C-alpha positions, 0 to 999 in steps of 0.5 A: 574344657579345652577345644580338643576335649570338646571336639573329642566329646562330640565325636564320641556322641556322633559315633555312639549314635552311628554304632546305635544306628547300625544296630551293633548294640541295644538298650544301655549295653555296650560302652565307648571311650577315647584317649584324650591325645597327649594325655593319660586320660580317656573319655568314656561312656557313663553307665546307664546311657543308651548309645543312641541318647549319648550327648557330648556332656554325658561323658566322663573323663578318667585317669587311665592309670588310676581309674579315678573320675576326673570330670563328670558326675555320672557313674563311669561304665562298668567296663572302665578296667579293660578300656584303661588297660587297653590303652596302657597295652596299645599306646597307638590306640585312640578309641575303644568300642565294646558292643553286643552285636547279634552274630558276634554274640552267637559266635562268642557263646560258641566260643568260635573264633572268627576267620578272616575271609571275604574280600571285604576285610580289605576295608579293615586290614588289621582284622586279618589276624582273625578275632579270637575269643577270650576266656570268660569272666563276669562283666566289670571284673578285673578278671575280665579285663585280664582275660581281654587284655591278654587275648588282644596283645596282638589283635585289634578285636576280640570276642568275649564268651556269652558277652560280645565284642571289643575293638580298638582303633587309632581313632574312635571312628576306626574303632567303630568301623572295625566293630562294624567290620567285625560283625559283618565277618561274624555274620558271614562266618555264621552263614558259611558254617550253615553250608560248609567249613569256613575257609580263611584267606590265603596266607600271602593275602593275609600277609599283605593286609597285615603289612598294610595294617602295620603301615597304617600305624596300629598293628605291631 
């Protein structure tokens, strides 16, 4: 194992524990991965592990093209298909986070797209394009991967009906920060709906945020 992979495993474990502490997922649900820079491989969370218990050696190395396990004895995440598909669709992406946070899951059940609103979105400008909802498909299926990847052609985050949230980022840390902000926006959206109709940011503000995101190198 070279130093790049070792460092990436340590970062994944750290991000996993952070996501757990932020209560963005529960039990052994959810999964995270990171692309190994300069390769066609990614490191992904194994099936059955809680985010809070992850250690660097738990992660599995998978070929992005074939999904073949290259390193590790554990069973890879059931959602490996959409992780690898997202890396193929987004060459700029260095990390993928899939979690089941409360408010994102509520809105996913309602099939309610998260509207970009609130000044806090400046912390994650690529989310100004909104957070759409994909079509439903059972977990772990190629159909789910197809639906998710299609919905995320122009977005860095997506709700999955009755399921949760998936985000990408240039790094695994950025993907996790996008997930945290998406849950904040979902809670804001939910609470606004209790008293009125959610209103998006002005178009000129959204345009400025999207341009900022493009300059950062992820949005196209």
